[in-house]
C-alpha positions as CSV (number, residue, x, y, z in Angstrom):
1,M,9.8,9.5,6.1
2,T,11.8,10.0,3.0
3,K,11.4,12.3,0.1
4,D,11.6,10.6,-3.3
5,Q,12.8,12.2,-6.5
6,R,9.2,13.0,-7.7
7,G,8.8,15.3,-4.7
8,Q,6.1,13.1,-2.9
9,E,6.6,12.5,0.8
10,R,7.0,8.7,1.3
11,F,6.3,6.9,4.6
12,R,8.6,3.9,5.0
13,I,6.7,1.4,6.9
14,E,6.8,-2.4,6.9
15,C,3.5,-4.0,7.6
16,P,1.3,-6.8,6.2
17,V,-0.7,-6.1,3.0
18,V,-3.3,-8.2,1.2
19,V,-3.9,-7.5,-2.5
20,Q,-7.2,-8.3,-4.2
21,S,-7.2,-8.2,-8.0
22,Q,-10.1,-6.2,-9.4
23,N,-9.8,-7.5,-13.0
24,I,-13.3,-8.8,-14.0
25,D,-12.0,-11.4,-16.5
26,V,-9.5,-13.0,-14.0
27,Q,-10.4,-14.5,-10.7
28,T,-7.4,-14.7,-8.4
29,A,-6.9,-15.5,-4.8
30,D,-5.7,-12.8,-2.4
31,I,-2.0,-12.1,-2.6
32,R,-0.1,-11.5,0.6
33,G,2.9,-9.3,1.0
34,I,4.8,-6.7,3.0
35,L,4.3,-3.0,2.4
36,I,7.7,-1.2,1.8
37,D,6.5,2.4,1.6
38,I,3.5,4.6,0.8
39,A,2.8,8.1,-0.4
40,S,-0.3,10.1,-1.4
41,H,-0.1,8.8,-5.0
42,G,1.1,5.2,-4.6
43,A,2.8,2.4,-2.7
44,R,5.4,-0.2,-3.1
45,F,5.3,-3.7,-1.6
46,V,6.9,-7.1,-1.9
47,S,4.5,-9.9,-2.6
48,T,4.4,-13.7,-3.0
49,E,3.3,-13.4,-6.6
50,S,3.8,-11.1,-9.6
51,L,1.0,-8.8,-10.8
52,P,0.8,-7.7,-14.4
53,A,1.2,-4.0,-15.1
54,G,-2.1,-2.3,-15.6
55,S,-4.0,-4.6,-13.2
56,H,-6.6,-2.9,-11.0
57,V,-6.1,-3.9,-7.3
58,V,-7.3,-3.1,-3.8
59,L,-4.6,-3.1,-1.2
60,E,-5.7,-3.8,2.4
61,V,-2.9,-2.6,4.7
62,E,-2.8,-3.5,8.4
63,L,-1.1,-0.6,10.1
64,P,0.0,-0.5,13.7
65,S,-2.2,1.8,15.8
66,P,-1.2,2.9,19.3
67,R,-4.9,3.1,20.3
68,R,-6.3,-0.1,18.8
69,G,-3.4,-2.5,18.2
70,S,-3.8,-2.3,14.4
71,N,-5.8,-0.5,11.9
72,R,-6.9,-1.7,8.4
73,I,-6.9,0.7,5.6
74,R,-7.9,-0.1,2.0
75,F,-6.6,1.6,-1.1
76,E,-7.6,1.2,-4.8
77,G,-4.9,1.4,-7.4
78,T,-3.3,0.3,-10.7
79,V,-0.1,-1.7,-10.9
80,L,2.6,0.3,-12.5
81,R,5.3,-2.4,-12.5
82,S,6.2,-5.7,-10.9
83,Q,9.9,-6.4,-10.7
84,L,11.8,-9.7,-10.5
85,Q,11.5,-10.3,-6.8
86,Y,7.8,-9.3,-7.0
87,E,8.4,-5.8,-5.7
88,V,5.2,-4.1,-6.9
89,A,4.5,-0.4,-7.4
90,V,0.9,0.7,-7.4
91,A,-0.5,4.2,-8.3
92,F,-3.5,5.6,-6.5
93,P,-6.2,7.6,-8.4
94,D,-7.5,10.8,-6.8
95,S,-4.3,11.5,-4.9
96,G,-4.4,8.5,-2.6
97,R,-8.1,8.7,-1.6
98,F,-8.6,6.2,1.3
99,L,-11.4,3.7,0.9
100,R,-11.9,4.3,4.6
101,P,-11.2,7.7,6.3
102,D,-8.3,6.6,8.5
103,L,-5.6,9.0,7.4
104,E,-5.1,10.5,10.8
105,D,-4.5,7.1,12.5
106,F,-2.1,6.2,9.7
107,H,-0.1,9.4,10.0
108,Q,0.0,9.1,13.9
109,S,1.2,5.5,13.7
110,V,3.9,6.4,11.3
111,E,5.1,9.2,13.5
112,A,5.0,7.0,16.6
113,S,7.1,4.2,14.8
114,E,9.7,6.8,13.7
115,K,10.2,8.0,17.2
116,E,10.9,4.5,18.5
């Protein structure tokens, strides 16, 4: 865990992420990437493609889980920026509301990976 300059606690965790664009006028295939870190208000990941700022996306993150092997959690957000090497920052509305209520599993898996 690291604290960023905005005061939000960030969880540094590298795991697969699938990004689905929610823009009605543009049909795109799922974009695959690796999550870099996540906080209650957003996340950063490296992807195989750039995403335009302002795009509405759903992130599907596959987190390690000591009980089930892995755990999929979905987040809805808006792309803030997408830098040269396709490092993408996404903001979550409603303070990081999970699309599935798996916060406890996520927090436990992060704590377990930090102890290793």
